[in-house]
C-alpha positions as CSV (number, residue, x, y, z in Angstrom):
1,M,-46.3,95.4,-18.8
2,F,-48.4,95.7,-22.4
3,L,-51.6,93.8,-23.3
4,A,-50.3,91.5,-25.8
5,G,-52.1,90.0,-28.7
6,L,-52.0,86.9,-30.9
7,F,-53.5,87.2,-34.2
8,D,-54.8,84.6,-36.5
9,W,-51.5,85.2,-39.1
10,F,-48.9,82.6,-40.1
11,G,-46.0,83.5,-42.2
12,T,-42.5,82.2,-43.1
13,E,-41.0,85.9,-42.9
14,P,-41.8,88.7,-40.5
15,P,-45.0,90.4,-41.4
16,R,-45.5,94.0,-43.2
17,A,-48.4,96.0,-42.3
18,M,-50.9,94.5,-44.6
19,D,-49.6,90.9,-44.4
20,I,-51.8,91.2,-41.4
21,A,-54.6,93.7,-42.7
22,G,-57.8,91.9,-41.5
23,A,-56.4,89.5,-39.3
24,A,-58.2,88.4,-36.1
25,L,-57.4,89.0,-32.7
26,L,-57.5,85.0,-31.1
27,E,-56.3,85.8,-27.5
28,A,-55.0,89.0,-25.4
29,G,-52.9,88.9,-22.5
30,S,-50.8,91.3,-20.1
31,A,-47.2,90.5,-20.6
32,H,-43.7,91.5,-19.9
33,I,-42.0,93.7,-22.5
34,K,-39.0,91.5,-22.4
35,T,-41.5,88.9,-24.0
36,I,-40.5,90.3,-27.3
37,Q,-36.6,89.7,-26.3
38,E,-37.3,86.8,-25.2
39,T,-39.3,84.9,-27.9
40,G,-36.5,86.6,-30.3
41,G,-39.1,89.1,-31.7
42,V,-38.7,92.5,-32.6
43,I,-41.0,95.1,-32.9
44,L,-41.4,96.3,-37.0
45,G,-44.1,99.1,-37.1
46,L,-47.5,100.1,-36.0
47,R,-50.4,99.1,-37.2
48,P,-53.5,101.1,-35.7
49,L,-56.3,98.0,-34.3
50,E,-58.8,100.6,-35.8
51,A,-58.1,99.7,-39.3
52,D,-59.0,96.5,-38.8
53,A,-61.9,97.1,-36.7
54,V,-60.0,95.0,-33.9
55,V,-61.9,95.5,-30.7
56,L,-59.9,94.7,-27.7
57,P,-61.1,92.9,-25.1
58,R,-63.2,94.2,-21.6
59,Y,-61.6,92.4,-18.5
60,V,-61.5,92.8,-14.9
61,D,-57.8,93.0,-13.4
62,A,-56.2,94.1,-10.2
63,P,-53.7,96.6,-10.5
64,G,-52.9,98.8,-7.7
65,S,-56.1,99.7,-5.9
66,G,-58.3,97.3,-6.2
67,P,-60.3,95.5,-9.1
68,G,-60.9,97.4,-12.4
69,V,-62.7,97.4,-15.8
70,Y,-60.5,97.8,-19.0
71,D,-61.6,98.1,-22.3
72,G,-57.9,96.7,-24.0
73,S,-55.5,98.9,-22.2
74,R,-57.8,101.5,-21.2
75,W,-58.9,102.0,-17.6
76,V,-63.2,102.2,-17.5
77,G,-63.7,102.1,-14.0
78,A,-64.0,100.3,-10.5
79,A,-65.2,96.8,-10.7
80,T,-69.1,96.2,-9.8
81,A,-69.7,92.6,-7.8
82,E,-71.7,91.8,-11.4
83,E,-68.8,92.6,-13.7
84,M,-66.6,90.3,-10.8
85,R,-69.0,87.5,-11.9
86,E,-69.3,88.2,-15.3
87,L,-66.4,89.2,-17.2
88,P,-63.0,87.3,-17.8
89,T,-60.1,88.2,-15.8
90,C,-57.0,89.2,-17.6
91,E,-54.4,86.6,-18.2
92,V,-50.7,87.5,-17.6
93,W,-48.6,85.6,-19.7
94,G,-45.0,84.3,-19.0
95,Y,-42.4,85.6,-21.5
96,R,-42.9,82.4,-23.6
97,M,-46.4,82.1,-23.6
98,I,-47.2,83.6,-26.7
99,Q,-45.2,81.4,-28.2
100,I,-46.8,78.3,-26.8
101,K,-50.2,79.6,-27.6
102,A,-48.9,80.5,-31.5
103,Q,-47.8,76.7,-31.7
104,R,-50.6,75.1,-30.5
105,R,-52.5,77.1,-33.0
106,W,-50.3,76.1,-35.5
107,Q,-50.4,72.6,-34.8
108,E,-54.6,72.7,-34.7
109,R,-54.4,73.7,-38.4
110,Q,-52.1,70.8,-39.6
């Protein structure tokens, strides 16, 4: 599993690092690595999130030993009762969910 993100970027060709510079993070969710293969995607390279001041969401997730708070993929600590009430729960995306979300965004722009 990895933390997948849908960015505010559209294009007819696969993006290069500078094509996605400044694109906003629209949504994030936990996805299986097979998501990339199932949607016809490939890993093209690396663009550090810090280069565009992208802040990963803070959320509650419950892998293994119970609810924990995460900043993106970094574990912060065990979730308090208040954090359980106030923070969103990390969505778990099926293989094609990011594709569905992107298509919906595209249709909204039309």
